[in-house]
N, CA, C and O atoms as a MOPAC input file, in Angstrom:
PM7 MOZYME 1SCF
protein

 N     -8.34000 1   -20.92100 1    12.05000 1
 C     -9.21400 1   -21.97800 1    12.00700 1
 C    -10.08100 1   -21.74900 1    10.58600 1
 O    -10.35900 1   -22.70300 1     9.85900 1
 N    -10.50200 1   -20.26800 1    10.25600 1
 C    -11.72000 1   -19.85600 1     9.28700 1
 C    -10.95600 1   -20.43200 1     8.01000 1
 O    -11.68500 1   -21.00800 1     7.20300 1
 N     -9.88600 1   -20.37700 1     7.77100 1
 C     -9.09000 1   -20.97900 1     6.17400 1
 C     -9.43900 1   -22.26200 1     6.31000 1
 O     -9.52000 1   -22.66600 1     5.15000 1
 N     -9.79300 1   -23.49100 1     7.31600 1
 C     -9.63900 1   -24.75800 1     7.13400 1
 C    -11.37100 1   -25.31900 1     6.92600 1
 O    -11.70200 1   -26.43500 1     6.52400 1
 N    -12.16600 1   -24.35300 1     7.26900 1
 C    -13.47300 1   -24.58700 1     7.43300 1
 C    -14.32900 1   -24.25600 1     5.70300 1
 O    -14.05000 1   -23.54000 1     4.74200 1
 N    -15.19000 1   -24.99900 1     5.95300 1
 C    -16.29400 1   -24.52400 1     4.36700 1
 C    -17.05300 1   -23.10900 1     4.78700 1
 O    -17.51700 1   -22.29100 1     3.99300 1
 N    -17.06000 1   -23.03800 1     6.04500 1
 C    -17.82100 1   -21.81000 1     6.68800 1
 C    -17.60400 1   -20.20900 1     5.58000 1
 O    -17.32600 1   -20.32800 1     4.38600 1
 N    -17.74000 1   -19.20200 1     6.06500 1
 C    -18.05800 1   -18.00300 1     5.70300 1
 C    -16.82200 1   -17.46200 1     6.63700 1
 O    -17.01600 1   -17.34300 1     7.84700 1
 N    -15.36400 1   -17.08900 1     5.98000 1
 C    -14.41300 1   -16.95400 1     6.08700 1
 C    -14.15900 1   -15.35100 1     7.14500 1
 O    -14.36500 1   -14.21400 1     6.72000 1
 N    -13.88000 1   -15.55600 1     7.96100 1
 C    -13.48900 1   -14.70900 1     9.12700 1
 C    -15.07900 1   -14.57800 1    10.18200 1
 O    -15.18500 1   -13.81000 1    11.13800 1
 N    -16.23400 1   -15.58200 1     9.66700 1
 C    -16.98500 1   -15.42100 1    10.28600 1
 C    -16.83600 1   -15.63600 1    11.87200 1
 O    -17.18900 1   -14.60200 1    12.43900 1
 N    -16.44900 1   -16.58500 1    12.73900 1
 C    -15.24600 1   -16.91100 1    13.75400 1
 C    -14.67900 1   -16.13900 1    14.43300 1
 O    -14.91500 1   -15.87000 1    15.61100 1
 N    -13.96400 1   -15.75900 1    13.81900 1
 C    -13.04000 1   -14.41600 1    14.26500 1
 C    -13.28800 1   -13.11400 1    14.68600 1
 O    -12.61200 1   -12.49200 1    15.50600 1
 N    -14.77400 1   -12.52500 1    13.80600 1
 C    -15.71900 1   -11.02300 1    14.26100 1
 C    -16.30000 1   -11.80800 1    15.38500 1
 O    -16.12600 1   -11.27000 1    16.47800 1
 N    -16.99600 1   -13.02900 1    15.40700 1
 C    -17.90300 1   -13.34900 1    16.60600 1
 C    -17.10500 1   -13.19400 1    17.76500 1
 O    -17.36900 1   -12.57600 1    18.79600 1
 N    -15.84000 1   -13.99800 1    17.38200 1
 C    -15.17600 1   -14.02700 1    18.81200 1
 C    -13.93900 1   -13.17700 1    19.40800 1
 O    -13.25300 1   -13.45200 1    20.39200 1
 N    -13.82400 1   -11.83500 1    18.35500 1
 C    -13.66400 1   -10.78700 1    18.51600 1
 C    -14.92600 1    -9.64200 1    19.45300 1
 O    -14.68000 1    -8.88500 1    20.39200 1
 N    -15.74600 1    -9.80200 1    19.02900 1
 C    -17.10900 1    -9.21400 1    19.76300 1
 C    -17.26100 1   -10.04100 1    21.04000 1
 O    -17.42100 1    -9.34000 1    22.03900 1
 N    -17.25200 1   -11.00700 1    21.19400 1
 C    -17.52400 1   -11.74500 1    22.57800 1
 C    -16.24400 1   -11.33100 1    23.10100 1
 O    -16.43700 1   -10.51600 1    24.00300 1
 N    -14.98000 1   -11.55900 1    22.90500 1
 C    -14.14500 1   -10.25600 1    23.67300 1
 C    -13.86400 1    -9.38200 1    24.47600 1
 O    -13.37200 1    -9.29100 1    25.60100 1
 N    -14.47400 1    -8.40800 1    23.29000 1
 C    -14.28700 1    -6.80000 1    23.53600 1
 C    -15.50800 1    -6.99000 1    24.68400 1
 O    -15.04000 1    -6.56600 1    25.74000 1
 N    -17.10500 1    -7.53300 1    24.92500 1
 C    -17.93400 1    -7.53300 1    25.58600 1
 C    -17.51800 1    -8.32800 1    27.07700 1
 O    -18.18200 1    -8.17500 1    28.10200 1
 N    -16.45100 1    -9.08900 1    26.99800 1
 C    -16.05300 1    -9.76900 1    27.91500 1
 C    -14.99700 1    -8.94500 1    29.08900 1
 O    -14.89100 1    -8.98000 1    30.31500 1
 N    -14.31600 1    -8.21500 1    27.98700 1
 C    -13.07200 1    -7.48400 1    28.66100 1
 C    -13.87200 1    -6.01300 1    29.03100 1
 O    -13.39900 1    -5.48700 1    30.03800 1
 N    -14.71000 1    -5.45000 1    28.55900 1
 C    -15.48200 1    -4.68100 1    29.17700 1
 C    -15.94700 1    -4.72400 1    30.28000 1
 O    -15.90600 1    -3.91900 1    31.21100 1
 N    -16.59300 1    -6.09800 1    30.12100 1
 C    -17.25100 1    -6.75100 1    32.01100 1
 C    -16.44900 1    -6.92400 1    33.14900 1
 O    -16.93200 1    -6.93800 1    34.28100 1
 N    -15.24900 1    -7.05800 1    32.91500 1
 C    -14.12100 1    -7.94500 1    33.36300 1
 C    -13.84400 1    -6.84700 1    34.50600 1
 O    -13.51400 1    -7.51500 1    35.48700 1
 N    -13.82500 1    -5.81300 1    34.76900 1
 C    -13.95500 1    -4.89200 1    36.08900 1
 C    -14.83900 1    -5.53200 1    36.95800 1
 O    -14.62400 1    -5.88100 1    38.11800 1
 N    -15.99000 1    -5.67100 1    36.20000 1
 C    -17.43000 1    -6.10700 1    36.88400 1
 C    -17.97600 1    -7.45600 1    37.75100 1
 O    -18.76500 1    -7.60400 1    38.68500 1
 N    -16.91400 1    -8.59200 1    36.73300 1
 C    -17.32700 1    -9.92600 1    37.27900 1
 C    -16.06900 1   -10.16100 1    37.95300 1
 O    -14.97100 1    -9.70800 1    37.62900 1
 N    -16.40000 1   -11.05900 1    39.10700 1
 C    -15.38400 1   -11.89700 1    39.72700 1
 C    -15.74300 1   -13.22600 1    38.90500 1
 O    -16.80700 1   -13.83900 1    38.99500 1
 N    -14.48800 1   -13.60600 1    37.96300 1
 C    -14.34800 1   -14.60600 1    37.27700 1
 C    -13.83400 1   -16.18400 1    37.81600 1
 O    -13.82000 1   -17.26300 1    37.22300 1
 N    -13.39600 1   -15.77200 1    39.31100 1
 C    -13.54800 1   -16.95500 1    40.08000 1
 C    -14.52700 1   -17.59800 1    40.82900 1
 O    -14.21600 1   -18.27000 1    41.81200 1
 N    -15.68400 1   -17.46000 1    40.46500 1
 C    -16.82600 1   -17.91700 1    41.13100 1
 C    -17.65000 1   -18.70000 1    39.66300 1
 O    -17.86600 1   -18.17600 1    38.57100 1
 N    -17.98100 1   -20.09600 1    40.12000 1
 C    -18.49500 1   -20.97600 1    39.38200 1
 C    -19.62800 1   -20.31300 1    38.59200 1
 O    -19.75600 1   -20.52500 1    37.38600 1
 N    -20.40600 1   -19.55100 1    39.24500 1
 C    -21.71100 1   -18.92600 1    38.52200 1
 C    -21.69200 1   -18.18600 1    37.84600 1
 O    -22.47800 1   -18.13600 1    36.89900 1
 N    -20.50400 1   -17.06300 1    38.14700 1
 C    -20.49300 1   -16.19700 1    36.97200 1
 C    -19.59000 1   -16.62700 1    35.26300 1
 O    -19.72000 1   -16.13200 1    34.14400 1
 N    -18.65200 1   -17.81300 1    35.81900 1
 C    -18.23300 1   -18.61400 1    34.69400 1
 C    -19.58200 1   -19.36000 1    34.29400 1
 O    -20.09200 1   -19.11700 1    33.20100 1
 N    -20.03500 1   -20.07100 1    34.98500 1
 C    -21.04900 1   -20.79500 1    33.98800 1
 C    -22.08500 1   -19.75800 1    33.05300 1
 O    -22.40700 1   -20.00800 1    31.89100 1
 N    -22.56100 1   -18.44800 1    33.89200 1
 C    -23.18200 1   -17.44900 1    32.84300 1
 C    -22.81700 1   -16.90100 1    32.03000 1
 O    -23.64300 1   -16.50600 1    31.20700 1
 N    -21.42600 1   -16.59800 1    31.84100 1
 C    -20.60800 1   -16.08200 1    31.19000 1
 C    -20.39700 1   -17.20900 1    29.85300 1
 O    -20.34800 1   -16.74600 1    28.71300 1
 N    -20.29400 1   -18.50700 1    30.04900 1
 C    -20.20800 1   -19.28100 1    29.06400 1
 C    -21.71200 1   -19.66200 1    28.23200 1
 O    -21.97700 1   -19.85700 1    27.04600 1
 N    -22.48300 1   -19.65800 1    29.42500 1
 C    -23.97600 1   -19.87400 1    28.42000 1
 C    -24.29000 1   -18.95500 1    27.58600 1
 O    -24.93900 1   -19.23000 1    26.57600 1
 N    -23.78200 1   -17.40300 1    27.93400 1
 C    -24.24500 1   -16.58900 1    27.18800 1
 C    -23.64000 1   -16.00800 1    25.72000 1
 O    -23.99000 1   -15.21900 1    24.84100 1
 N    -22.52400 1   -16.89400 1    26.01900 1
 C    -21.41700 1   -16.83400 1    24.73800 1
 C    -21.72000 1   -18.02400 1    23.93500 1
 O    -21.61900 1   -17.92600 1    22.71200 1
 N    -21.96900 1   -18.79600 1    24.30300 1
 C    -22.56100 1   -19.70900 1    23.09700 1
 C    -23.46300 1   -19.24700 1    22.44700 1
 O    -23.38300 1   -19.16700 1    21.22100 1
 N    -24.66800 1   -18.78500 1    23.22800 1
 C    -26.20800 1   -18.79900 1    22.54600 1
 C    -25.85300 1   -17.63800 1    21.77700 1
 O    -26.41800 1   -17.54700 1    20.68700 1
 N    -24.92200 1   -16.58900 1    22.14600 1
 C    -24.44100 1   -15.38600 1    21.16700 1
 C    -23.83800 1   -15.54000 1    19.68500 1
 O    -24.15400 1   -15.05300 1    18.59900 1
 N    -22.58000 1   -16.64900 1    20.21500 1
 C    -22.41600 1   -17.37700 1    19.21600 1
 C    -23.32900 1   -18.21300 1    17.92100 1
 O    -23.46800 1   -17.91300 1    16.73500 1
 N    -23.80600 1   -19.25400 1    18.64500 1
 C    -24.75900 1   -20.13400 1    17.61300 1
 C    -25.85200 1   -18.57800 1    17.06700 1
 O    -25.79100 1   -18.20600 1    15.89500 1
 N    -26.58500 1   -17.98600 1    17.88800 1
 C    -27.23200 1   -17.09300 1    16.74500 1
 C    -26.93400 1   -16.12400 1    15.91600 1
 O    -27.66700 1   -15.70200 1    15.02100 1
 N    -25.60900 1   -15.66200 1    16.25400 1
 C    -25.15500 1   -14.76700 1    15.37600 1
 C    -24.46300 1   -15.68700 1    14.17900 1
 O    -24.46100 1   -15.09800 1    13.09800 1
 N    -23.87500 1   -17.01300 1    14.15400 1
 C    -23.63200 1   -17.22900 1    13.13600 1
 C    -24.96300 1   -18.11800 1    12.22500 1
 O    -24.85600 1   -18.29900 1    11.01200 1
 N    -26.16900 1   -18.60700 1    13.01000 1
 C    -27.03700 1   -18.77400 1    11.88800 1
 C    -27.90300 1   -17.90400 1    11.04500 1
 O    -28.32600 1   -18.10700 1     9.90700 1
 N    -28.15900 1   -16.41900 1    12.21700 1
 C    -28.21000 1   -14.98300 1    11.29600 1
 C    -27.49800 1   -14.96400 1    10.34000 1
 O    -27.90900 1   -14.78700 1     9.19300 1
 N    -26.37900 1   -15.13500 1    10.64000 1
 C    -25.38600 1   -14.03600 1     9.32300 1
 C    -25.42100 1   -15.18600 1     8.34200 1
 O    -25.40000 1   -14.78200 1     7.18000 1
 N    -25.47600 1   -16.70200 1     8.48800 1
 C    -25.06000 1   -17.37100 1     7.23600 1
 C    -26.60200 1   -17.12600 1     6.90500 1
 O    -26.71800 1   -16.80400 1     5.72200 1
 N    -27.89500 1   -17.18000 1     7.62000 1
 C    -28.81400 1   -16.76700 1     6.63800 1
 C    -29.20800 1   -15.66700 1     6.10000 1
 O    -30.06900 1   -15.86200 1     5.24200 1
 N    -28.89200 1   -14.45500 1     6.27600 1
 C    -28.55300 1   -13.44300 1     5.75800 1
 C    -27.72900 1   -13.22500 1     4.05300 1
 O    -28.03700 1   -12.63300 1     3.01800 1
 N    -26.54400 1   -14.08800 1     4.52000 1
 C    -25.02400 1   -14.07800 1     3.07900 1
 C    -25.36700 1   -15.07300 1     2.25700 1
 O    -25.20300 1   -14.78100 1     1.07300 1
 N    -25.88000 1   -16.39100 1     2.50700 1
 C    -25.62700 1   -17.72200 1     1.86000 1
 C    -27.50700 1   -17.78600 1     1.15500 1
 O    -27.66300 1   -18.53100 1     0.18800 1
 N    -28.72400 1   -17.04300 1     1.66400 1
 C    -29.41900 1   -17.00500 1     0.84700 1
 C    -29.72100 1   -18.59700 1     1.29400 1
 O    -29.92400 1   -19.36600 1     0.35400 1
 N    -29.76100 1   -19.09500 1     2.50700 1
 C    -30.36800 1   -20.89000 1     2.65200 1
 C    -31.08100 1   -20.50400 1     3.38400 1
 O    -31.30000 1   -19.34200 1     3.72400 1
 N    -31.70100 1   -21.81400 1     3.84000 1
 C    -33.07700 1   -21.86400 1     4.82100 1
 C    -32.57800 1   -21.06100 1     6.48900 1
 O    -31.58600 1   -21.15400 1     7.21100 1
 N    -33.53900 1   -20.48600 1     6.53400 1
 C    -33.26800 1   -19.49200 1     7.66000 1
 C    -33.66500 1   -20.34500 1     8.88600 1
 O    -34.66100 1   -19.89100 1     9.44800 1
 N    -33.14000 1   -21.48700 1     9.46700 1
 C    -33.74400 1   -22.10800 1    10.61000 1
 C    -33.03900 1   -22.03200 1    11.72300 1
 O    -31.81100 1   -22.10900 1    11.67500 1
 N    -33.59400 1   -21.89800 1    12.69200 1
 C    -32.73000 1   -21.59500 1    14.01700 1
 C    -33.48900 1   -22.74900 1    15.23100 1
 O    -34.69000 1   -22.81900 1    15.49300 1
 N    -32.48800 1   -23.48800 1    15.76400 1
 C    -33.30300 1   -24.52500 1    16.06000 1
 C    -33.07100 1   -24.47200 1    17.83100 1
 O    -32.08200 1   -25.04300 1    18.28900 1
 N    -33.58000 1   -24.09500 1    18.32100 1
 C    -33.40900 1   -23.04100 1    19.89100 1
 C    -33.58200 1   -24.36300 1    20.77000 1
 O    -33.64100 1   -24.10300 1    21.97200 1
 N    -33.68300 1   -25.82800 1    20.42800 1
 C    -33.24700 1   -26.60300 1    21.13000 1
 C    -31.84600 1   -27.28200 1    21.10600 1
 O    -31.25400 1   -27.85200 1    22.02200 1
 N    -31.45300 1   -27.05500 1    19.73500 1
 C    -29.80400 1   -27.21700 1    19.80000 1
 C    -28.83400 1   -26.22300 1    20.54800 1
 O    -27.88500 1   -26.34900 1    21.32200 1
 N    -29.34200 1   -25.43700 1    20.10400 1
 C    -28.86500 1   -24.04000 1    20.70600 1
 C    -28.92200 1   -23.86600 1    22.22700 1
 O    -27.99000 1   -23.31300 1    22.81000 1
 N    -30.03400 1   -24.34200 1    22.90300 1
 C    -29.59200 1   -24.28100 1    24.23300 1
 C    -29.20100 1   -25.85700 1    24.80200 1
 O    -28.92300 1   -25.92500 1    25.99900 1
 N    -29.17100 1   -26.95300 1    24.10600 1
 C    -29.01100 1   -28.25000 1    24.45800 1
 C    -27.27800 1   -27.55300 1    24.82300 1
 O    -26.88400 1   -27.37600 1    25.97600 1
 N    -26.57500 1   -27.29000 1    23.77800 1
 C    -25.07900 1   -27.19600 1    23.40700 1
 C    -24.70900 1   -26.08100 1    24.54800 1
 O    -23.66200 1   -26.06100 1    25.19400 1
 N    -25.66100 1   -25.27400 1    24.64000 1
 C    -25.20800 1   -23.83900 1    25.57000 1
 C    -25.08700 1   -24.89500 1    27.24200 1
 O    -24.03700 1   -25.07700 1    27.85800 1
 N    -26.34100 1   -25.39000 1    27.60700 1
 C    -26.20900 1   -26.42400 1    28.71100 1
 C    -25.17100 1   -27.48200 1    28.69800 1
 O    -24.30900 1   -27.51500 1    29.57600 1
 N    -25.20400 1   -28.07800 1    28.03700 1
 C    -23.44500 1   -29.19200 1    28.04400 1
 C    -22.53100 1   -28.10300 1    28.23800 1
 O    -21.79000 1   -28.21800 1    29.21400 1
 N    -22.43200 1   -27.23900 1    27.64500 1
 C    -21.35900 1   -26.51200 1    28.07500 1
 C    -20.69100 1   -25.86400 1    29.35000 1
 O    -19.55200 1   -25.59200 1    29.72900 1
 N    -21.98300 1   -25.75900 1    29.81700 1
 C    -22.38800 1   -24.94700 1    31.26500 1
 C    -21.76800 1   -25.61200 1    32.05500 1
 O    -20.86200 1   -25.36800 1    32.85400 1
 N    -22.57000 1   -26.86500 1    31.65200 1
 C    -22.43000 1   -28.69300 1    33.07500 1
 C    -20.97700 1   -28.43000 1    33.00900 1
 O    -20.53300 1   -27.90700 1    34.03100 1
 N    -20.06200 1   -28.67500 1    31.99700 1
 C    -18.96500 1   -28.79700 1    31.79400 1
 C    -17.83700 1   -27.43200 1    31.96300 1
 O    -16.62400 1   -27.59400 1    31.82900 1
 N    -18.38500 1   -26.26200 1    32.23700 1
 C    -17.35000 1   -25.30300 1    32.71600 1
 C    -16.33400 1   -25.29000 1    34.21700 1
 O    -15.11100 1   -25.24600 1    34.35300 1
 N    -17.53700 1   -25.35500 1    35.28800 1
 C    -16.54500 1   -25.84500 1    36.52000 1
 C    -15.62500 1   -27.06200 1    36.62200 1
 O    -14.65100 1   -26.92000 1    37.36100 1
 N    -15.72200 1   -27.82900 1    36.21600 1
 C    -14.63200 1   -28.98400 1    35.74300 1
 C    -13.51500 1   -28.14200 1    34.95600 1
 O    -12.44600 1   -27.83600 1    35.48500 1
 N    -13.76500 1   -27.89200 1    34.00900 1
 C    -12.59100 1   -27.35500 1    32.42700 1
 C    -12.08800 1   -25.98100 1    33.37100 1
 O    -10.89100 1   -25.77600 1    33.17200 1
 N    -12.63100 1   -25.09800 1    34.24000 1
 C    -12.10300 1   -24.15400 1    34.95300 1
 C    -11.32200 1   -24.43100 1    35.87800 1
 O    -10.37700 1   -23.64300 1    35.92100 1
 N    -11.29900 1   -25.44300 1    36.86700 1
 C    -10.81100 1   -26.50100 1    37.97700 1
 C     -9.35000 1   -26.91100 1    37.00500 1
 O     -8.31100 1   -26.40700 1    37.43200 1
 N     -9.23500 1   -27.75000 1    35.79500 1
 C     -8.18300 1   -28.38900 1    35.53200 1
 C     -7.65900 1   -26.99500 1    34.86900 1
 O     -6.46200 1   -27.06600 1    35.15100 1
 N     -7.81600 1   -25.84000 1    34.20000 1
 C     -6.94000 1   -24.93000 1    33.61000 1
 C     -6.62900 1   -24.48000 1    34.59900 1
 O     -5.42800 1   -24.21400 1    34.54900 1
 N     -7.31100 1   -24.08000 1    36.07500 1
 C     -6.22200 1   -23.49300 1    37.24800 1
 C     -5.22500 1   -24.42800 1    37.87100 1
 O     -4.18100 1   -23.99000 1    38.35400 1
 N     -5.50800 1   -25.64000 1    37.87000 1
 C     -4.47400 1   -26.33000 1    38.36500 1
 C     -2.99800 1   -26.16000 1    37.73300 1
 O     -1.94000 1   -25.85900 1    38.28500 1
 N     -3.30900 1   -26.47400 1    36.30600 1
 C     -2.51800 1   -26.53500 1    34.83000 1
 C     -1.93000 1   -25.05100 1    35.22400 1
 O     -0.72600 1   -25.01100 1    35.47900 1
 N     -2.62600 1   -23.91800 1    35.28900 1
 C     -2.28100 1   -22.73200 1    35.33600 1
 C     -1.08500 1   -22.32600 1    36.32300 1
 O     -0.23300 1   -21.47200 1    36.07700 1
 N     -1.19500 1   -23.20800 1    37.65000 1
 C     -0.79100 1   -22.94000 1    39.34500 1
 C      0.61200 1   -23.99400 1    38.66900 1
 O      1.70900 1   -23.52500 1    38.97000 1
 N      0.66300 1   -25.12200 1    37.94500 1
 C      1.88400 1   -25.80100 1    37.77800 1
 C      3.08200 1   -24.82000 1    36.82700 1
 O      4.30100 1   -24.65100 1    36.86600 1
 N      1.93000 1   -24.32100 1    35.98600 1
 C      3.08100 1   -23.39100 1    35.06700 1
 C      3.65100 1   -22.28700 1    35.82900 1
 O      4.73600 1   -21.83800 1    35.46000 1
 N      3.14000 1   -21.85700 1    36.70600 1
 C      3.52000 1   -20.62900 1    37.30800 1
 C      4.64500 1   -21.40700 1    38.02700 1
 O      5.75700 1   -21.04600 1    37.64100 1
 N      4.65900 1   -22.32500 1    38.91700 1
 C      5.43100 1   -22.83700 1    39.95500 1
 C      6.88000 1   -23.69900 1    38.94000 1
 O      8.06900 1   -23.69300 1    39.25900 1
 N      6.48500 1   -24.12100 1    38.15700 1
 C      7.63500 1   -24.34400 1    36.55500 1
 C      8.35100 1   -23.16200 1    36.81100 1
 O      9.21200 1   -22.90600 1    37.65200 1
 N      7.60100 1   -22.19300 1    35.53500 1
 C      8.06600 1   -20.87400 1    35.22300 1
 C      8.99300 1   -20.05400 1    36.63300 1
 O      9.96100 1   -19.33600 1    36.38300 1
 N      8.66000 1   -20.22600 1    37.64000 1
 C      9.41200 1   -20.00300 1    38.44100 1
 C     10.63900 1   -20.17400 1    39.18400 1
 O     11.33300 1   -19.40900 1    39.85400 1
 N     10.70400 1   -21.31900 1    38.89300 1
 C     12.26700 1   -22.52800 1    38.95200 1
 C     12.94800 1   -22.43300 1    37.67100 1
 O     14.13700 1   -22.74900 1    37.63300 1
 N     12.29100 1   -21.99700 1    36.49800 1
 C     13.46400 1   -21.88400 1    35.00000 1
 C     14.05000 1   -20.23600 1    35.37300 1
 O     15.22300 1   -20.04200 1    35.05500 1
 N     13.21900 1   -18.93100 1    36.09200 1
 C     13.90100 1   -17.81500 1    36.19000 1
 C     15.38800 1   -18.18800 1    37.05400 1
 O     16.43600 1   -17.61400 1    36.75700 1
 N     15.33300 1   -18.95900 1    37.87000 1
 C     16.13900 1   -19.03300 1    38.97200 1
 C     18.03300 1   -19.81200 1    38.45000 1
 O     19.20800 1   -19.92300 1    38.79800 1
 N     16.96200 1   -20.14800 1    37.34700 1
 C     18.32600 1   -21.44800 1    36.63500 1
 C     19.70500 1   -20.10900 1    35.91400 1
 O     20.73500 1   -20.51400 1    35.37600 1

């Protein structure tokens, strides 16, 4: 995705790698089936992603270093509100794929 945008090359990859590392470190302490945990993880991930992106842009691009906290919070809250529905859709899809893959192994 980074090569098709005008953003700093590799920035999204680096930020998502850092987020994935910390989520992996916390995975044995979190019960990801709980809706509350899903919402909190998505909220914190969005805030971290948007803040770190703005800070790195401000440092490397020498542009206006402006962080709009209301925009960041609005994005994080919106994503957090959609989280339970999207996780439910993905869980149902995953169950159907597991059911289908079980049938395919018997052929």
